[in-house]
C-alpha positions in Angstrom: 24.0 -187.7 -14.9 25.3 -190.7 -13.0 24.6 -194.0 -14.6 27.3 -195.9 -12.7 24.9 -197.9 -10.6 21.9 -198.1 -13.0 21.4 -201.6 -14.4 19.4 -203.1 -17.3 18.7 -206.8 -16.5 17.9 -209.1 -19.4 14.3 -210.5 -19.1 13.2 -207.9 -16.6 11.4 -204.7 -17.5 12.7 -201.3 -16.6 15.9 -200.3 -14.9 17.4 -201.1 -11.6 19.6 -199.4 -9.0 22.4 -201.5 -7.7 22.1 -201.7 -3.9 24.4 -204.4 -2.4 26.7 -207.0 -3.8 26.3 -210.5 -2.2 28.3 -213.7 -2.5 25.9 -215.1 -5.1 25.1 -212.0 -7.0 23.6 -208.7 -5.9 20.4 -206.9 -4.7 18.9 -204.3 -7.0 15.9 -202.0 -6.6 13.5 -201.4 -9.4 13.2 -197.8 -10.6 9.6 -198.5 -11.7 8.0 -199.8 -8.5 10.8 -199.7 -5.9 10.7 -203.5 -5.3 14.0 -205.1 -4.4 15.1 -208.2 -6.2 18.1 -210.5 -6.0 20.0 -211.2 -9.2 22.3 -214.2 -9.6 25.7 -214.1 -11.3 24.4 -216.0 -14.3 21.9 -213.2 -15.2 22.7 -211.0 -18.2 23.2 -207.6 -16.7 24.4 -204.4 -18.3 25.5 -201.2 -16.6 24.1 -198.2 -18.4 27.5 -196.4 -18.1 29.1 -199.2 -20.2 26.6 -199.0 -23.1 27.3 -197.1 -26.3 25.4 -196.4 -29.5 26.9 -197.0 -32.9 27.5 -193.9 -35.1 29.1 -193.6 -38.5 32.4 -192.4 -37.0 32.6 -193.8 -33.5 30.6 -195.2 -30.6 28.8 -192.6 -28.5 28.4 -193.4 -24.7 24.8 -193.8 -23.7 25.3 -190.9 -21.2 25.9 -188.5 -24.1 22.8 -189.7 -25.9 20.7 -189.3 -22.8 22.2 -185.8 -22.3 21.3 -184.9 -25.9 17.7 -186.0 -25.2 17.7 -183.9 -21.9 18.9 -180.9 -23.9 16.2 -181.3 -26.6 13.4 -181.9 -24.0 14.8 -179.3 -21.5 15.1 -182.2 -19.0 11.4 -183.0 -19.5 9.9 -186.3 -20.7 10.6 -187.6 -24.2 8.1 -189.1 -26.7 6.6 -192.4 -25.8 8.7 -195.5 -26.6 5.4 -197.0 -28.0 5.3 -194.7 -31.0 5.6 -196.1 -34.5 9.1 -197.1 -35.6 9.2 -194.3 -38.2 8.4 -191.7 -35.6 11.0 -193.1 -33.2 13.7 -193.2 -35.8 13.0 -189.6 -36.9 13.1 -188.5 -33.3 16.3 -190.3 -32.7 17.9 -188.8 -35.8 17.3 -185.4 -34.2 19.1 -186.6 -31.1 22.0 -188.4 -32.7 22.1 -187.4 -36.4 25.0 -189.6 -37.4 23.8 -192.8 -35.8 24.5 -196.0 -37.8 21.3 -196.9 -39.5 22.6 -200.5 -40.2 23.5 -201.4 -36.6 21.0 -199.4 -34.5 17.6 -201.0 -34.7 14.2 -199.6 -33.8 14.2 -201.9 -30.8 17.4 -200.2 -29.6 15.8 -196.7 -30.0 12.8 -197.9 -28.1 15.0 -199.0 -25.2 16.9 -195.8 -25.1 13.8 -193.6 -25.1 12.1 -195.9 -22.5 15.2 -195.7 -20.3 15.4 -192.0 -20.6 11.8 -191.6 -19.6 12.3 -193.9 -16.5 15.4 -191.9 -15.5 13.7 -188.6 -16.1 10.7 -189.6 -13.9 13.2 -190.2 -11.1 15.0 -187.0 -11.7 18.2 -188.7 -12.8 18.7 -186.9 -16.1 20.7 -183.8 -16.6 21.8 -181.4 -19.3 25.2 -181.0 -17.6 28.3 -182.2 -19.2 29.4 -185.4 -17.6 32.6 -184.9 -15.5 35.1 -187.7 -15.2 35.8 -188.3 -11.5 39.4 -189.4 -12.4 40.0 -186.0 -14.1 38.7 -184.1 -11.1 40.9 -186.1 -8.7 43.9 -185.4 -10.8 43.1 -181.7 -10.9 42.9 -181.7 -7.1 46.2 -183.5 -6.8 47.9 -181.0 -9.1 46.4 -178.1 -7.1 47.7 -179.5 -3.8 51.3 -179.7 -5.2 
């Protein structure tokens, strides 16, 4: 699952795919409707690959949470993000049993589930273990020597 170029833009619904960087920001394509938008440097933008969820012991990268959902749902769609908070929290507890109940709010769970369903509809979710590209490059380098 590659979340390196997937963006969440504050104030805009859904997720976006980073297309091109410009002098004044960048161009992104909506994963919902395919429309391209320009985003200025002052916009609050988050890369999904940089987002983590709080747990009682550490922070779990969002890619691992998405992978857990993909495993549970066999890479199919998840429950709707419009379910009641109690239902969403119970579902999320199955996905990430040790999530920090004090710092992870129902709105966070709704976002994660909504994002998962958007990515799943585009075929961007996977049960595969994420591989670090740096680790692969180092292995290839060692093999060459």
